[in-house]
ZAFITOR-465982 format. One record per residue: x, y, z of N, C-alpha, C in turn; residue number from 1. Coordinates in steps of 0.1 Angstrom, whole numbers, padded with zeros to 4 digits. Atoms other than C-alpha are relative to their C-alpha. Example, Ala and Ser with C-alpha at 12.3 -4.5 7.8 and 13.67 -1.06 7.14 Angstrom:
BEGIN
PT   nc1   nc2   nc3  cac1  cac2  cac3   cc1   cc2   cc3 torse
PT  0009 -0012  0000  0123 -0045  0078  0009  0012  0000     1
PT -0009 -0011  0000  0137 -0011  0071 -0008  0011  0008     2
END
This chain:
BEGIN
PT   nc1   nc2   nc3  cac1  cac2  cac3   cc1   cc2   cc3 torse
PT  0008 -0012  0000  0000  0000  0000  0009  0012  0000     1
PT -0007 -0012  0001  0013  0034 -0010 -0007  0011  0009     2
PT  0005 -0012 -0008  0009  0066  0012  0001  0013 -0007     3
PT -0001 -0013  0006  0001  0100 -0001 -0004  0011  0010     4
PT  0003 -0010 -0010  0002  0131  0021 -0001  0013 -0008     5
PT  0003 -0012  0007 -0013  0163  0007  0004  0013  0008     6
PT -0005 -0012 -0007  0006  0195  0017  0001  0012 -0009     7
PT  0001 -0012  0009 -0004  0220 -0010 -0010  0010  0006     8
PT  0010 -0011 -0004 -0030  0248 -0009  0007  0012  0004     9
PT -0005 -0013 -0004 -0026  0284  0001 -0002  0003  0014    10
PT  0002 -0002 -0014 -0037  0282  0037 -0005  0014  0004    11
PT  0005 -0013 -0002 -0057  0314  0035 -0007  0002  0013    12
PT  0007 -0002 -0013 -0076  0307  0067  0009  0002  0011    13
PT -0011 -0003 -0010 -0043  0310  0086  0008  0012 -0003    14
PT -0006 -0013  0003 -0034  0343  0071  0000  0009  0013    15
PT -0012 -0003  0008 -0011  0362  0080  0011 -0010  0002    16
PT -0011  0009 -0003  0009  0332  0093  0005 -0007 -0013    17
PT -0004  0007  0012  0009  0316  0058  0004  0009 -0011    18
PT -0004 -0009  0011  0019  0346  0038  0015 -0003 -0004    19
PT -0014  0003  0004  0056  0335  0039  0004 -0014  0002    20
PT -0003  0014 -0001  0053  0298  0045 -0012 -0009 -0002    21
PT  0011  0010  0002  0032  0267  0038 -0005 -0003  0014    22
PT  0006  0003 -0013  0007  0260  0066  0005 -0013  0006    23
PT -0004  0013 -0005  0019  0224  0069  0014  0000  0006    24
PT -0013 -0002 -0007  0053  0238  0081 -0002  0007  0013    25
PT  0002 -0006 -0013  0037  0256  0110  0001 -0010  0012    26
PT -0002  0010 -0012  0044  0241  0145 -0014 -0004  0006    27
PT  0011  0005 -0009  0019  0219  0163  0008 -0006  0012    28
PT -0008  0004 -0011  0035  0216  0197  0015  0001 -0004    29
PT -0015 -0001  0002  0072  0207  0193  0004 -0004 -0014    30
PT -0004  0005  0013  0070  0194  0157 -0007  0008 -0011    31
PT  0007 -0006  0011  0062  0209  0123 -0013 -0009 -0003    32
PT  0013  0007  0002  0026  0200  0113  0002 -0013 -0009    33
PT -0001  0011  0009  0037  0177  0085  0006 -0013  0006    34
PT -0005  0012 -0007  0055  0154  0109 -0011 -0009  0005    35
PT  0011  0009 -0006  0022  0141  0123 -0006 -0009 -0010    36
PT  0005  0010  0010  0007  0126  0091  0011 -0010 -0004    37
PT -0011  0009  0003  0041  0112  0083  0001 -0011  0011    38
PT  0000  0010 -0011  0042  0095  0117 -0011 -0009 -0001    39
PT  0012  0009  0000  0007  0082  0113  0001 -0011 -0011    40
PT -0001  0010  0010  0015  0065  0080  0011 -0010  0003    41
PT -0011  0010 -0004  0048  0050  0092 -0004 -0009  0011    42
PT  0005  0008 -0010  0031  0038  0123 -0009 -0011 -0005    43
PT  0009  0010  0006  0005  0021  0101  0007 -0010 -0009    44
PT -0007  0009  0007  0032  0002  0084  0003  0004 -0015    45
PT -0002 -0005  0014  0034  0023  0052  0013  0006 -0002    46
PT -0014 -0004  0002  0069  0028  0039  0003  0007 -0013    47
PT -0002 -0007  0013  0064  0041  0004 -0010  0012  0000    48
PT  0008 -0012 -0003  0052  0077  0008  0004  0011 -0010    49
PT -0003 -0012  0008  0048  0107 -0015 -0007  0012  0006    50
PT  0006 -0013 -0003  0041  0143 -0006 -0003  0007 -0012    51
PT  0005 -0008  0011  0020  0163 -0030  0001  0014  0005    52
PT -0002 -0014 -0005  0032  0199 -0025 -0007  0010 -0010    53
PT  0006 -0010  0008  0020  0232 -0040 -0001  0013  0009    54
PT  0001 -0012 -0008  0013  0268 -0028  0013  0006  0004    55
PT -0012 -0007 -0005  0039  0285 -0007  0011 -0009  0003    56
PT -0012  0006 -0005  0074  0273 -0003  0000 -0015 -0002    57
PT  0000  0015  0001  0071  0237 -0017  0014 -0006  0002    58
PT -0014  0005 -0002  0109  0233 -0017  0004 -0002  0014    59
PT -0003  0000 -0014  0109  0238  0020 -0002 -0014  0006    60
PT  0002  0014 -0005  0096  0202  0025  0012 -0009 -0002    61
PT -0012  0007  0003  0126  0188  0008  0011  0004  0010    62
PT -0010 -0004 -0010  0149  0209  0031 -0003 -0005  0014    63
PT  0003  0005 -0014  0130  0198  0062  0001 -0015  0001    64
PT  0002  0015 -0002  0124  0161  0055  0011 -0008 -0007    65
PT -0011  0007  0008  0153  0152  0031 -0006 -0013 -0006    66
PT  0004  0013  0006  0149  0115  0022 -0009 -0008  0009    67
PT  0009  0007 -0009  0127  0106  0051  0007 -0010  0010    68
PT -0007  0009 -0008  0154  0087  0069 -0003  0002  0015    69
PT  0003 -0002 -0014  0146  0103  0102 -0013 -0007  0005    70
PT  0013  0007 -0003  0112  0086  0100  0002 -0015 -0002    71
PT -0002  0014  0003  0128  0052  0092 -0003 -0004 -0014    72
PT  0003  0003  0014  0121  0054  0055  0013 -0001 -0008    73
PT -0012  0001  0009  0146  0045  0027  0000  0012 -0009    74
PT  0002 -0010  0010  0132  0072  0005 -0013  0007  0002    75
PT  0012 -0008 -0001  0106  0100  0004 -0002  0006 -0014    76
PT  0003 -0005  0014  0089  0110 -0029 -0008  0013  0001    77
PT  0006 -0013  0001  0077  0144 -0039 -0006  0003 -0014    78
PT  0005 -0005  0012  0055  0158 -0066 -0008  0014  0002    79
PT  0005 -0014 -0002  0038  0192 -0073 -0014  0002 -0007    80
PT  0013 -0003  0005  0002  0203 -0078  0001  0015 -0005    81
PT -0002 -0013  0006  0003  0233 -0102 -0010  0010  0005    82
PT  0010 -0010 -0004 -0030  0249 -0092 -0008 -0006  0012    83
PT  0008  0006 -0012 -0051  0245 -0059 -0014 -0002 -0004    84
PT  0014  0004  0005 -0081  0228 -0075 -0006 -0011  0007    85
PT  0007  0010 -0008 -0091  0206 -0047  0008 -0012  0004    86
PT -0006  0012 -0005 -0082  0175 -0028  0001 -0011 -0011    87
PT  0000  0011  0010 -0092  0151 -0056  0010  0003 -0011    88
PT -0010 -0004  0010 -0070  0170 -0081  0014 -0003  0005    89
PT -0013  0003 -0006 -0041  0167 -0057  0003 -0015  0000    90
PT -0002  0014  0000 -0046  0130 -0054  0004 -0005 -0014    91
PT -0003  0004  0014 -0045  0127 -0092  0014  0002 -0004    92
PT -0014 -0003  0003 -0010  0141 -0092  0009 -0012  0004    93
PT -0008  0011 -0005  0002  0109 -0075 -0003 -0014 -0007    94
PT  0004  0013  0007 -0013  0083 -0099  0012 -0008 -0005    95
PT -0012  0007  0006  0021  0075 -0115  0008 -0006  0012    96
PT -0007  0005 -0011  0035  0069 -0080 -0007 -0013  0006    97
PT  0008  0011 -0006  0007  0046 -0068  0001 -0013 -0009    98
PT -0001  0011  0009  0008  0024 -0099 -0011 -0010  0002    99
PT  0010  0010 -0002 -0010 -0009 -0094 -0004 -0003  0014   100
PT  0002  0002 -0014 -0011 -0006 -0056 -0013  0006  0004   101
PT  0010 -0008 -0007 -0038  0005 -0033  0007  0012  0007   102
PT -0007 -0011 -0006 -0032  0038 -0015 -0008  0005  0012   103
PT  0006 -0007 -0011 -0039  0057  0017  0003  0015 -0002   104
PT -0002 -0015  0001 -0044  0095  0013 -0003  0006  0013   105
PT  0002 -0007 -0013 -0039  0117  0043  0002  0015 -0002   106
PT -0002 -0015  0001 -0044  0155  0045  0010  0004  0010   107
PT -0012 -0004 -0008 -0013  0172  0058 -0003  0008  0013   108
PT  0003 -0007 -0012 -0032  0192  0084 -0009 -0008  0009   109
PT  0008  0009 -0009 -0049  0162  0100  0009 -0005  0011   110
PT -0008  0004 -0011 -0036  0155  0135 -0007 -0010  0008   111
PT  0007  0011 -0006 -0044  0122  0151  0008 -0004  0013   112
PT -0005  0003 -0013 -0039  0112  0188  0001 -0015  0002   113
PT  0000  0014 -0002 -0040  0075  0181  0004 -0007 -0014   114
PT -0005  0007  0012 -0029  0048  0156 -0012 -0004 -0010   115
PT  0010  0005  0010 -0048  0041  0123  0004 -0014 -0005   116
PT -0004  0013  0005 -0030  0008  0119 -0011 -0010  0000   117
PT  0011  0010  0001 -0060 -0014  0128 -0010  0003 -0011   118
PT  0009 -0003  0011 -0082  0004  0103  0006 -0003 -0014   119
PT -0007  0004  0012 -0056  0000  0076  0000 -0015 -0002   120
PT  0000  0015  0001 -0053 -0037  0083 -0013 -0006 -0003   121
PT  0013  0005  0004 -0090 -0042  0082 -0004  0003 -0014   122
PT  0003 -0003  0014 -0093 -0024  0049  0008 -0009 -0009   123
PT -0008  0008  0010 -0065 -0044  0033 -0005 -0015  0000   124
PT  0005  0013 -0001 -0083 -0076  0044 -0012 -0002 -0010   125
PT  0010  0000  0011 -0110 -0067  0018  0006  0002 -0013   126
PT -0007 -0001  0013 -0102 -0072 -0018 -0003  0012 -0008   127
PT  0003 -0012  0009 -0119 -0041 -0033 -0007  0011  0009   128
PT  0007 -0010 -0006 -0134 -0008 -0024  0008  0011  0006   129
PT -0006 -0012 -0007 -0126  0024 -0004 -0005  0000  0014   130
PT  0004 -0001 -0014 -0127  0032  0033  0003  0015  0004   131
PT -0002 -0013 -0006 -0131  0066  0051 -0001 -0002  0015   132
PT  0000  0000 -0015 -0126  0073  0088 -0009  0012  0004   133
PT  0009 -0010 -0005 -0152  0093  0108  0004  0004  0015   134
PT -0001 -0004 -0014 -0150  0113  0140 -0012  0009  0004   135
PT  0011 -0009 -0004 -0177  0130  0160  0006  0013  0004   136
PT -0005 -0013 -0002 -0172  0167  0161 -0011  0010  0004   137
PT  0010 -0010 -0004 -0189  0198  0175 -0004  0009 -0012   138
PT  0002 -0009  0011 -0188  0216  0141  0000 -0007 -0013   139
PT -0001  0008  0013 -0196  0191  0113 -0002  0008 -0012   140
PT  0003 -0008  0012 -0207  0219  0090  0013  0005 -0007   141
PT -0013 -0003  0006 -0170  0225  0083  0006 -0011 -0009   142
PT -0006  0012  0006 -0164  0191  0068 -0010 -0007 -0009   143
PT  0009  0009  0007 -0178  0164  0046 -0008 -0008  0011   144
PT  0008  0006 -0011 -0207  0149  0067 -0008 -0012 -0006   145
PT  0008  0012  0004 -0222  0114  0064 -0014  0001  0004   146
PT  0014  0003 -0003 -0259  0108  0062 -0002 -0015  0001   147
PT  0002  0015 -0003 -0268  0074  0077 -0014 -0004 -0003   148
PT  0014  0006  0002 -0297  0051  0067 -0004 -0007  0013   149
PT  0005  0006 -0012 -0317  0031  0092  0009 -0011  0005   150
PT -0009  0011 -0004 -0290  0004  0093  0014  0005  0003   151
PT -0013 -0006 -0003 -0262  0028  0101  0010 -0001 -0011   152
PT -0008 -0001  0012 -0248  0026  0066  0000  0014 -0005   153
PT -0001 -0014  0006 -0236  0058  0049 -0009  0000 -0013   154
PT  0008 -0002  0012 -0263  0068  0024  0006  0009 -0010   155
PT -0008 -0010  0008 -0244  0098  0011  0008  0009  0009   156
PT -0009 -0009 -0007 -0218  0123  0021 -0003  0014 -0006   157
PT  0003 -0013  0004 -0226  0160  0020  0012  0010  0004   158
PT -0011 -0009 -0003 -0198  0186  0017 -0005  0013  0006   159
PT  0003 -0012 -0008 -0200  0214  0043 -0014  0004  0000   160
PT  0015 -0003  0000 -0238  0213  0048 -0003  0010  0010   161
PT  0004 -0010 -0009 -0255  0242  0063 -0008 -0006  0012   162
PT  0007  0008 -0010 -0277  0217  0082  0005 -0014  0000   163
PT -0006  0014  0001 -0256  0186  0089 -0009 -0011  0004   164
PT  0009  0011 -0003 -0275  0153  0089  0005 -0009  0011   165
PT -0005  0008 -0011 -0252  0139  0116  0011  0009  0007   166
PT -0010 -0007 -0007 -0226  0150  0141  0014 -0005 -0003   167
PT -0013  0006  0004 -0198  0131  0123  0006  0007 -0012   168
PT -0008 -0006  0011 -0171  0144  0100  0008 -0011 -0006   169
PT -0010  0008  0007 -0152  0125  0073  0014  0006  0002   170
PT -0013 -0006 -0002 -0117  0131  0085  0009 -0003 -0012   171
PT -0008  0001  0012 -0088  0134  0061  0009 -0012 -0001   172
PT -0007  0012  0002 -0078  0098  0060 -0008 -0009 -0009   173
PT  0009  0007  0010 -0090  0079  0029  0009 -0011 -0006   174
PT -0007  0012  0006 -0081  0044  0015 -0008 -0004 -0012   175
PT  0006  0002  0013 -0087  0035 -0021  0007 -0012 -0007   176
PT -0006  0010  0009 -0083  0007 -0046  0001  0006 -0014   177
PT -0003 -0005  0013 -0076  0010 -0083 -0012  0007 -0007   178
PT  0012 -0006  0006 -0112  0021 -0091  0001  0016  0001   179
PT -0002 -0015 -0001 -0101  0056 -0079  0004  0006 -0013   180
PT -0005 -0006  0012 -0083  0062 -0112 -0010  0000 -0011   181
PT  0011 -0001  0009 -0115  0055 -0131 -0010  0011  0004   182
PT  0009 -0010 -0005 -0135  0079 -0109  0005  0014 -0002   183
PT -0005 -0014  0000 -0112  0109 -0109 -0002  0007 -0013   184
PT  0001 -0008  0012 -0113  0117 -0146 -0015  0004 -0003   185
PT  0015 -0003  0002 -0152  0118 -0145 -0005  0011  0009   186
PT  0004 -0011 -0009 -0153  0145 -0118 -0002  0013 -0007   187
PT  0003 -0014  0005 -0167  0179 -0125  0004  0010  0010   188
PT -0003 -0010 -0010 -0156  0211 -0109 -0013  0004  0008   189
PT  0012 -0004 -0008 -0179  0221 -0080 -0002  0015 -0001   190
PT  0003 -0014 -0001 -0194  0255 -0074  0011  0008  0006   191
PT -0012 -0007 -0006 -0163  0263 -0054  0012  0000 -0009   192
PT -0011  0001  0009 -0141  0256 -0084  0010 -0010  0004   193
PT -0009  0011 -0005 -0127  0224 -0068 -0005 -0013 -0005   194
PT  0004  0014  0002 -0126  0188 -0076 -0001 -0006  0014   195
PT  0003  0004 -0014 -0142  0175 -0044  0003 -0014  0002   196
PT -0002  0014 -0004 -0130  0144 -0027 -0013 -0006  0005   197
PT  0013  0006 -0004 -0166  0140 -0014 -0007 -0006 -0012   198
PT  0005  0006  0012 -0176  0133 -0050  0006 -0013 -0003   199
PT -0006  0013  0001 -0151  0105 -0051 -0007 -0010  0009   200
PT  0006  0009 -0009 -0166  0090 -0020 -0014 -0004 -0003   201
PT  0013  0003  0004 -0201  0093 -0033  0000 -0010 -0012   202
PT -0001  0009  0011 -0190  0076 -0065  0002 -0015  0005   203
PT -0001  0014 -0006 -0178  0046 -0044 -0013 -0005  0006   204
PT  0012  0003 -0006 -0210  0047 -0025 -0011 -0005 -0010   205
PT  0010  0004  0011 -0231  0044 -0057  0003 -0014 -0005   206
PT -0004  0014  0004 -0212  0012 -0064 -0001 -0010  0011   207
PT  0001  0008 -0012 -0217 -0001 -0029  0014 -0005  0005   208
PT -0013  0004 -0003 -0180 -0001 -0023  0007  0010  0010   209
PT -0005 -0009 -0010 -0175  0025  0005 -0003 -0006  0014   210
PT  0002  0004 -0014 -0170  0013  0041  0006  0011  0009   211
PT -0005 -0011 -0009 -0162  0034  0072  0003 -0007  0014   212
PT -0002  0002 -0014 -0148  0032  0107  0000  0013  0008   213
PT  0000 -0012 -0009 -0152  0056  0136  0011 -0001  0009   214
PT -0012  0000 -0009 -0120  0065  0154 -0005  0002  0014   215
PT  0003 -0001 -0014 -0120  0063  0192  0011  0007  0008   216
PT -0010 -0008 -0006 -0092  0087  0199 -0001  0014 -0006   217
PT  0001 -0014  0003 -0086  0124  0195  0004  0003 -0015   218
PT -0003 -0005  0013 -0085  0141  0161 -0003  0015 -0002   219
PT  0003 -0014  0004 -0083  0177  0148  0006  0003 -0013   220
PT -0007 -0006  0011 -0076  0194  0116  0008  0012  0006   221
PT -0007 -0012 -0005 -0053  0224  0119  0000  0011 -0011   222
PT  0001 -0010  0011 -0065  0246  0091 -0005  0014  0003   223
PT  0004 -0013 -0005 -0078  0275  0111  0008  0003  0013   224
PT -0007 -0003 -0012 -0063  0294  0140 -0006 -0007  0012   225
PT  0006  0007 -0012 -0088  0278  0164  0003 -0015  0000   226
PT -0003  0015  0000 -0082  0242  0152  0015 -0002  0001   227
PT -0014  0001 -0002 -0045  0248  0151  0003  0000  0015   228
PT -0002 -0001 -0014 -0046  0258  0187 -0006 -0013  0007   229
PT  0006  0012 -0005 -0069  0228  0195  0009 -0012 -0002   230
PT -0009  0011  0003 -0045  0204  0178  0012  0001  0008   231
PT -0012 -0001 -0008 -0016  0218  0197 -0003 -0004  0014   232
PT  0004  0005 -0013 -0034  0213  0230 -0002 -0015  0001   233
PT  0002  0014  0000 -0044  0178  0221  0013 -0008  0000   234
PT -0013  0007  0001 -0009  0167  0212  0009  0003  0012   235
PT -0007 -0002 -0012  0005  0183  0243 -0003 -0010  0010   236
PT  0004  0010 -0010 -0014  0157  0263  0000 -0014 -0006   237
PT  0000  0013  0006 -0009  0128  0239  0013 -0007  0000   238
PT -0012  0009  0001  0016  0099  0239  0003 -0004 -0014   239
PT -0001  0004  0014  0011  0094  0202  0007  0011 -0008   240
PT -0008 -0011  0006  0039  0117  0190  0010 -0006 -0010   241
PT -0010  0004  0009  0063  0115  0161  0013 -0005  0006   242
PT -0013  0005 -0005  0094  0094  0167  0010  0003 -0011   243
PT -0009 -0005  0011  0122  0111  0148  0014 -0003  0004   244
PT -0015  0003 -0003  0158  0098  0147  0008  0011 -0006   245
PT -0008 -0011  0005  0179  0129  0145  0015 -0002  0001   246
PT -0014  0003 -0001  0212  0111  0150  0007  0002 -0014   247
PT -0006 -0002  0013  0235  0123  0122  0006 -0013 -0005   248
PT -0006  0012  0006  0245  0095  0098  0015  0002 -0002   249
PT -0015 -0001  0002  0282  0087  0096  0004 -0003 -0014   250
END
């Protein structure tokens, strides 16, 4: 399974902090934000990882992370999204990297206080389909929100609904099989001028191929000043922190 971390975008909701740097380089506690999704993927057993950069200072990720050896990786891959046209468009940039494998996509501003390894293992036990992870949140209108049927299956996912049909958010951890590359070319730009990842998930739903798990540990995005502060507080009290080997190589 390949890992994809999305660290592009303009980070306008964190202005003025993001005028001179990429938001995923901002600190969350003692580490740069991007360290957390990297740690989550490595902890889940994923060793082949690509960062999709864009926006401000994309070269700074190479300066910061080098070849990924500090995280126990043999190599770290990078590619570039030319325009900020949404999460689904950023994922498309990594198709050549994923090849014939399945992939796990994680948004670079998603901070997790626990391991996703059990969810990855349960997903890989199924031969086909996609999986999303959910968390109960106080402000679901900021996210993609699942609407459940009477049997607690996801009937559809609504992007940033004014009246959320549930108190759950689809967090930025997505797992896909090869059907992804058939779905992406058929997407249309949304009213926001974005290729929406919610449209990808609804396309899987229409085929009966989307499953979900609900995480039982802390999660926060870090895309606004409020959520960045909340993520910092959460990780200050968490034991699930990046393990970084900073010993210089001889």
